[in-house]
N, C-alpha and C positions, 0 to 999 in steps of 0.2 A: 480478637485483638481489642482490648479496651483502650480508650483514648488516653486515660490517665496513666496507663502502665505500658509505655512504648519504649522498650529496651531491647538490646541484642539484635537478632535477625529482623525483627519487625521495624526497628529504627533504620536499619540499612535499606530495607525495601522502601520505606517512606522517603528517605533521602534520594534514592535513585529515581523514584517517581517524580519528586519535586524538581530534580535536575532536568529530567526529560521534558517536563511540562514547561519549565522556564526557558530552556535553550533549544528545544526541539531535537528530534532524532538526528537531523542532518548536521547539527553543530557539535554533537558529542565527540566525533573523532578530532575535530579541530581543538576543542576544549582540552581533551586528553593530551594531545600533542603539545599544546602550549604549556600545560601543567608539567609535563615531563621535561620540556626545555627549561622551564623556570627552576625546576628541582636540580637539574644538571648544573645550571649557572650558579645557583646558590652553593652547591657543594664545591664547585670549582673555586669560587670566590673565598669560601671558608678555608679550603686547603691552602690557597695562596696566602691568605692572611696568617695562617699558622706557620707556614714556611718563613714568611717575612719576620714574624715575631721570633722564631728560633734563630734566624740569621742575626737579627738585631741583638738578641741576648748574647750570642756567641761573640759578636763584634765588641759589645760593651765590656764583656768579661775579659777579652783578650786585650782591649785597649786600656784597661785600668792600670795594668802593670807597666805599660810603655810610656805613660805620661811623664814628661820631664818638667821639673820646676826650675826656673832660672831666677836668680836674684843677684844684685850687685854685692860687691864686697862690703860696702857700707851697710846695706840691709842685713847681711849676715852678721857683721860685727854687732849691730844694734840688737839683733835677736839673741845672740850669745850673751851679751851684757845683761839683757833683761832676764834671761834664764838664771844667770849667776846671781843677780840681785834677789830674785825670788827665792832661790835655794838658800841664800844667806839669811834672808828674813825668816824663812821657815825653820832654819836651824837655831836661830836666836830666840824665837818665840817660846814662851813657857808651854810645857805640855798641857794639853786639854785634859780636864778631870771629868 
């Protein structure tokens, strides 16, 4: 095992030895348990976030068609008059060349 070429199984052995030296043999089960719990919590949170995003997307897609717009008669009349004036100006304008 050359020091400059540590890959594959050699790297795994070095990592395991470093962990045993740093934490001690008695702490390894606790470390493994806490890593497993952290992994489960991460997956659970990720799954909940995906479900929430799906629900939000479904709600926003369904709500887009249900939106009602209200305006007064005066606002509607002004909007129609503006559209008629714009259409009249466009029809009277000389064609673009």
